[in-house]
C-alpha positions in Angstrom: -56.5 -105.5 -144.9 -55.1 -108.2 -147.1 -52.1 -110.4 -146.3 -50.0 -108.3 -148.6 -50.6 -105.3 -146.4 -49.4 -107.1 -143.2 -45.8 -107.0 -141.9 -44.9 -110.6 -140.9 -42.1 -111.4 -138.5 -40.1 -114.6 -137.9 -38.7 -115.4 -134.5 -35.0 -114.9 -134.0 -35.1 -118.4 -132.4 -36.0 -119.9 -135.8 -33.3 -122.0 -137.3 -32.0 -121.7 -140.8 -33.9 -124.8 -142.0 -36.9 -122.9 -143.3 -39.4 -124.8 -141.2 -41.0 -121.8 -139.4 -44.1 -119.8 -139.3 -44.3 -116.0 -139.4 -46.6 -113.9 -137.3 -48.2 -110.5 -138.2 -49.2 -108.4 -135.2 -52.7 -108.1 -136.8 -53.3 -111.7 -135.7 -52.3 -113.5 -138.9 -50.0 -116.5 -139.3 -48.3 -117.8 -142.5 -45.7 -120.4 -143.6 -42.3 -118.7 -144.2 -41.7 -121.2 -147.1 -44.7 -119.8 -148.9 -45.1 -116.1 -148.1 -47.5 -115.5 -151.0 -49.7 -118.4 -149.9 -52.7 -118.2 -147.5 -52.5 -116.8 -144.0 -54.7 -117.7 -141.1 -56.3 -114.8 -139.2 -56.7 -115.3 -135.5 -57.7 -113.3 -132.5 -54.3 -112.0 -131.3 -55.0 -112.2 -127.6 -56.3 -115.8 -127.9 -53.1 -116.7 -129.8 -50.8 -115.2 -127.2 -52.7 -116.9 -124.4 -52.5 -120.3 -126.2 -48.7 -119.9 -126.8 -48.0 -118.8 -123.2 -50.1 -121.6 -121.7 -48.3 -124.3 -123.8 -51.6 -125.5 -125.5 -49.8 -125.3 -128.9 -46.7 -127.3 -127.8 -46.3 -130.6 -129.6 
């Protein structure tokens, strides 16, 4: 499955400034400013665990 086949979602908490990432439930992440650019494939359960634990907070 290529990135063009994925359905990406942006959080409703994202502001209107265009500085967001979008997530596809297949475990892919991309930059909302460049939807035709590269995406990063990740193991979805590991991503969810990292977000919930705060390991990705900056």
